[in-house]
C-alpha positions in Angstrom: 65.5 -47.9 153.3 63.4 -45.6 151.0 64.2 -41.9 151.3 61.7 -39.1 151.1 62.4 -36.3 148.7 65.1 -33.9 149.9 66.1 -36.3 152.6 69.8 -37.0 153.4 71.4 -40.4 153.6 71.2 -40.5 157.4 73.1 -42.9 159.7 75.0 -45.4 157.5 77.0 -47.2 160.3 75.5 -50.6 159.6 74.5 -50.1 155.9 75.6 -51.8 152.8 75.8 -48.6 150.8 77.2 -50.1 147.7 74.2 -52.4 147.2 71.5 -49.9 148.2 70.6 -48.7 144.7 70.6 -52.3 143.4 68.2 -53.3 146.1 65.8 -50.5 145.2 66.1 -51.6 141.6 65.0 -55.1 142.6 61.9 -53.6 144.3 61.0 -51.8 141.1 61.5 -54.9 139.1 59.4 -57.1 141.5 56.6 -54.6 141.7 56.4 -52.9 138.3 52.9 -51.5 138.9 53.8 -49.9 142.2 52.1 -46.6 142.7 52.4 -45.7 146.4 55.7 -45.7 148.3 56.0 -45.1 152.0 59.5 -43.9 153.0 61.0 -44.6 156.4 60.4 -40.9 157.3 58.5 -38.2 155.5 55.6 -37.9 153.2 54.1 -40.8 151.3 54.9 -40.6 147.6 55.1 -42.5 144.3 57.8 -44.3 142.4 59.7 -41.0 142.3 60.9 -41.8 145.8 62.5 -45.0 144.5 64.2 -43.1 141.8 65.4 -40.4 144.3 66.8 -43.1 146.5 68.5 -44.9 143.6 70.1 -41.7 142.5 71.2 -40.8 146.0 73.1 -44.0 146.5 74.5 -44.4 143.0 76.9 -41.5 143.6 
């Protein structure tokens, strides 16, 4: 669900794309002190990965 920096959207056949950004926003709200984020693929990062994913699916 969380994308690594510079990742594409990937296979979206079974995805609810319209709600993706909202779901990531809920994660941020639930865990406001979150510091480490592990994406589905790629390098571990910080909350910047959440922002990257929100921006990607907000378009």
